[in-house]
C-alpha positions as CSV (number, residue, x, y, z in Angstrom):
1,M,0.0,0.0,0.0
2,R,2.9,2.3,0.9
3,K,4.5,1.6,-2.5
4,L,1.3,2.4,-4.3
5,R,1.0,5.7,-2.5
6,K,4.6,6.6,-3.4
7,H,3.9,5.7,-7.0
8,L,0.7,7.8,-7.1
9,A,2.6,10.8,-5.5
10,S,5.3,10.5,-8.2
11,L,2.8,10.3,-10.9
12,L,1.0,13.4,-9.6
13,L,4.3,15.4,-9.6
14,V,4.9,14.5,-13.2
15,V,1.3,15.5,-14.2
16,V,1.6,18.9,-12.3
17,A,5.0,19.5,-13.9
18,S,3.7,18.8,-17.4
19,L,0.8,21.2,-16.8
20,M,3.2,24.0,-15.7
21,L,5.7,23.7,-18.6
22,P,3.6,25.6,-21.2
23,F,3.7,28.6,-18.8
24,V,7.4,28.8,-18.6
25,A,8.6,31.8,-20.5
26,P,11.4,31.4,-23.0
27,A,14.9,32.5,-22.0
28,A,15.0,36.3,-21.9
29,D,18.5,36.4,-23.5
30,D,17.5,34.5,-26.6
31,P,13.9,35.1,-27.5
32,P,12.6,33.7,-30.8
33,L,11.7,37.1,-32.2
34,T,12.1,38.6,-35.7
35,K,13.5,42.1,-35.9
36,E,10.0,43.5,-36.6
37,Q,8.7,41.7,-33.5
38,I,11.6,43.2,-31.5
39,K,10.7,46.7,-32.8
40,Q,7.1,46.3,-31.8
41,F,8.1,44.9,-28.4
42,L,10.4,47.9,-27.7
43,Q,7.7,50.4,-28.7
44,T,4.7,48.9,-27.0
45,A,5.8,46.7,-24.0
46,E,5.2,48.0,-20.5
47,V,8.1,49.5,-18.6
48,I,8.1,47.6,-15.3
49,K,11.4,48.7,-13.9
50,S,14.0,51.4,-14.6
51,K,17.5,52.3,-13.6
52,Q,19.9,54.9,-14.9
53,T,23.3,53.5,-15.9
54,G,26.6,55.0,-15.0
55,K,28.2,54.4,-18.4
56,G,29.0,57.2,-20.9
57,V,28.4,60.9,-20.7
58,T,24.6,60.7,-21.3
59,H,23.9,58.0,-18.7
60,P,21.2,56.1,-20.6
61,W,18.4,54.3,-18.7
62,R,18.2,50.5,-18.5
63,L,14.5,49.7,-18.7
64,T,12.9,46.3,-18.0
65,L,10.0,45.8,-20.5
66,S,7.3,43.1,-20.4
67,N,4.3,42.4,-22.7
68,G,2.9,39.7,-20.4
69,T,4.7,36.9,-22.3
70,I,8.3,38.2,-22.7
71,T,10.3,40.2,-20.3
72,H,13.5,41.8,-21.5
73,D,15.7,44.8,-20.8
74,A,16.3,47.7,-23.1
75,S,18.5,50.8,-23.2
76,F,16.7,54.2,-23.5
77,Q,18.5,57.4,-24.5
78,A,16.7,60.7,-24.7
79,I,19.5,63.2,-25.2
80,D,18.9,65.8,-28.0
81,V,21.4,68.7,-27.7
82,H,22.3,71.0,-30.6
83,K,24.7,73.9,-30.1
84,A,26.6,76.2,-32.5
85,Q,29.8,75.6,-30.4
86,M,30.5,73.1,-27.6
87,K,33.5,72.6,-25.4
88,L,33.9,68.9,-25.0
89,E,35.2,66.8,-22.0
90,S,38.6,66.5,-23.8
91,G,39.0,70.3,-23.7
92,R,38.6,70.8,-27.4
93,S,35.7,72.8,-28.9
94,E,33.4,71.5,-31.7
95,I,31.5,73.7,-34.1
96,D,27.9,72.8,-34.9
97,F,27.7,70.3,-32.0
98,N,25.0,67.6,-32.1
99,D,24.4,64.9,-29.5
100,S,21.1,63.2,-30.3
101,Y,19.2,60.0,-29.8
102,R,18.0,60.3,-33.4
103,F,21.5,59.3,-34.6
104,N,21.2,55.9,-32.9
105,I,18.1,55.1,-35.0
106,A,19.7,56.5,-38.2
107,A,22.8,54.4,-37.6
108,Y,20.7,51.3,-37.3
109,E,18.8,52.1,-40.5
110,L,22.0,52.7,-42.3
111,A,23.6,49.5,-41.0
112,E,20.6,47.6,-42.3
113,L,21.1,49.1,-45.8
114,V,24.8,48.1,-46.0
115,G,24.4,44.6,-44.5
116,L,25.7,45.4,-41.0
117,G,22.3,45.1,-39.1
118,D,23.7,42.1,-37.2
119,M,26.4,44.3,-35.6
120,L,24.0,46.8,-34.0
121,P,21.1,46.2,-31.6
122,V,17.6,47.0,-33.0
123,Y,17.0,50.8,-32.4
124,V,13.6,52.4,-32.6
125,E,12.0,55.6,-31.3
126,R,9.8,55.6,-28.2
127,K,8.4,58.1,-25.7
128,W,9.0,57.4,-22.0
129,Q,8.2,59.7,-19.1
130,G,7.2,62.4,-21.5
131,K,10.5,62.3,-23.4
132,S,11.2,61.0,-26.9
133,G,14.3,58.9,-27.3
134,S,15.9,55.9,-28.8
135,I,15.3,52.5,-27.3
136,S,17.3,49.4,-28.1
137,W,17.4,45.7,-27.3
138,W,19.6,45.0,-24.3
139,L,22.4,42.7,-25.5
140,P,23.9,39.6,-23.7
141,V,27.4,41.2,-23.1
142,K,30.3,39.9,-21.0
143,M,32.5,42.9,-21.4
144,D,33.3,45.9,-23.6
145,E,36.5,46.5,-25.6
146,A,37.9,49.0,-23.1
147,E,37.6,46.4,-20.3
148,R,39.2,43.7,-22.6
149,L,42.2,45.9,-23.3
150,E,42.5,47.0,-19.7
151,K,42.6,43.4,-18.5
152,K,44.8,42.3,-21.4
153,I,42.4,39.5,-22.4
154,E,43.4,37.7,-25.6
155,V,40.7,36.9,-28.2
156,P,40.3,33.2,-28.8
157,D,40.0,33.5,-32.6
158,S,42.0,36.4,-34.0
159,D,40.8,35.9,-37.6
160,K,37.2,36.1,-36.6
161,W,37.9,39.0,-34.3
162,N,39.8,41.0,-36.9
163,K,37.1,40.5,-39.6
164,Q,34.5,41.8,-37.2
165,M,36.6,44.9,-36.2
166,F,37.3,45.7,-39.9
167,R,33.6,45.9,-40.5
168,I,33.1,48.1,-37.5
169,R,35.9,50.4,-38.6
170,V,34.4,50.8,-42.0
171,F,31.0,51.7,-40.5
172,D,32.6,54.1,-38.1
173,E,34.1,56.0,-41.0
174,L,30.8,56.0,-42.8
175,V,28.9,57.5,-39.8
176,Y,31.7,59.8,-38.5
177,D,31.3,59.5,-34.8
178,S,33.0,62.5,-33.3
179,D,33.3,60.8,-29.9
180,P,34.4,57.2,-30.6
181,N,34.6,55.2,-27.4
182,L,35.8,51.6,-26.8
183,T,33.0,51.2,-24.2
184,N,30.7,51.3,-27.2
185,V,32.2,48.1,-28.7
186,L,30.5,45.3,-26.8
187,I,31.6,41.6,-26.7
188,G,29.2,38.7,-26.3
189,E,29.9,35.3,-24.7
190,D,30.8,33.8,-28.0
191,W,33.0,36.8,-28.9
192,T,30.4,38.3,-31.2
193,V,31.0,42.0,-31.4
194,W,28.4,44.8,-31.4
195,R,28.7,48.5,-31.9
196,V,26.3,50.8,-29.9
197,D,25.7,54.5,-29.0
198,F,25.9,56.8,-32.1
199,S,24.5,59.9,-30.4
200,R,27.5,62.0,-31.6
201,A,27.7,60.5,-35.1
202,F,26.7,61.8,-38.4
203,H,28.9,64.8,-38.3
204,K,28.5,67.0,-41.4
205,N,32.3,66.7,-42.2
206,K,32.6,65.2,-45.6
207,E,36.2,64.0,-44.9
208,L,37.0,60.6,-43.3
209,R,37.7,60.8,-39.6
210,A,40.5,58.2,-39.5
211,P,41.2,56.8,-43.0
212,K,44.2,54.9,-41.7
213,N,41.7,52.5,-40.1
214,L,40.5,51.4,-43.5
215,V,42.8,48.4,-44.0
216,K,40.5,45.5,-45.2
217,C,36.9,45.1,-46.0
218,D,34.2,42.5,-46.1
219,R,33.4,41.8,-49.7
220,V,29.6,42.0,-49.3
221,L,29.9,45.2,-47.2
222,F,32.1,46.8,-49.9
223,E,29.5,45.9,-52.6
224,K,26.6,47.2,-50.5
225,I,28.4,50.5,-49.7
226,Q,29.1,51.0,-53.4
227,A,25.4,50.4,-54.1
228,L,24.1,52.8,-51.4
229,N,22.2,55.7,-52.9
230,A,21.2,59.0,-51.3
231,A,17.5,58.6,-52.2
232,E,17.2,55.3,-50.3
233,L,19.2,56.6,-47.3
234,T,17.0,59.7,-47.2
235,E,13.8,57.7,-47.2
236,K,15.0,55.3,-44.5
237,T,16.3,58.1,-42.2
238,K,14.0,61.0,-43.1
239,R,12.9,61.5,-39.5
240,Y,16.4,61.4,-38.1
241,L,18.9,62.9,-40.6
242,N,18.7,66.2,-42.5
243,K,19.9,66.8,-46.1
244,D,23.3,68.0,-45.1
245,E,23.9,64.9,-42.9
246,V,22.8,62.6,-45.7
247,N,25.1,64.4,-48.1
248,A,28.0,64.0,-45.7
249,V,27.4,60.3,-45.4
250,M,27.4,59.9,-49.2
251,A,30.6,62.0,-49.5
252,R,32.3,59.8,-47.0
253,R,31.0,56.7,-48.8
254,D,32.7,57.9,-51.9
255,K,36.0,58.4,-50.1
256,I,35.7,54.9,-48.5
257,V,35.2,53.4,-51.9
258,V,38.2,55.3,-53.4
259,T,40.4,54.3,-50.5
260,F,39.7,50.6,-50.9
261,Q,39.9,50.8,-54.7
262,T,43.4,52.3,-54.3
263,L,44.4,49.6,-51.8
264,I,43.2,46.9,-54.2
265,A,45.2,48.4,-57.1
266,Q,48.3,48.5,-54.9
267,K,48.0,45.1,-53.1
268,G,45.5,43.1,-55.0
269,E,41.9,42.3,-54.3
270,K,42.6,39.1,-52.3
271,E,44.8,41.0,-49.9
272,I,42.1,43.7,-49.2
273,L,38.7,42.0,-49.6
274,Y,37.6,38.9,-47.6
């Protein structure tokens, strides 16, 4: 009789567990969502918790969002500063200074156009606590590039790492971030690299910021950059970039293309494109 009771108790536990399984939410770090679903989640999910981060100059907010099924964190940045002249933290002054959340969204749209959407989190616009800002999917990060260099941590696969960094450097020249920061290069558990925070990008300077960083280029990226056109970029970023900013992107694109064409002529295509 005692054995029968034990057997029934075990059976009851199995039944209860099986009934509970459908209500277990998927892992928050790896939800099975498309980019469009992520965009909708970021724009509509309820903010259930908030905390201001200490990183960077703008101190973006870390928000916890939930739609009743999925709970995930996001980064919210509402800065939108425009000045004729600004003295920066470094001590130098910058003419026509812009520090705006809208550049985060513009960077994401541009990255999608040139095939680098996988290297940026999804950025969309959202209003929170009465302020408009950019909100992005919180990434599963183990460290940033500044921390890696400070701790002298070696990358496990230098070829994979270098190819990722070459792509980021090309994109950095395209968007012209006037305040590049290694804390904005994030590293995942599998050493996937992401680039975040473009609030000081899209300078109207038509020259390249650091052309020496253009050493090698992903072949598909090079093709997509060459195919980029002003009309398409304008359409995708019309709420976030003005005409001068779009023209500056296209001017820098031309210089990037010429730089790599020159390198290919000097060293051969196999040496420059991968």
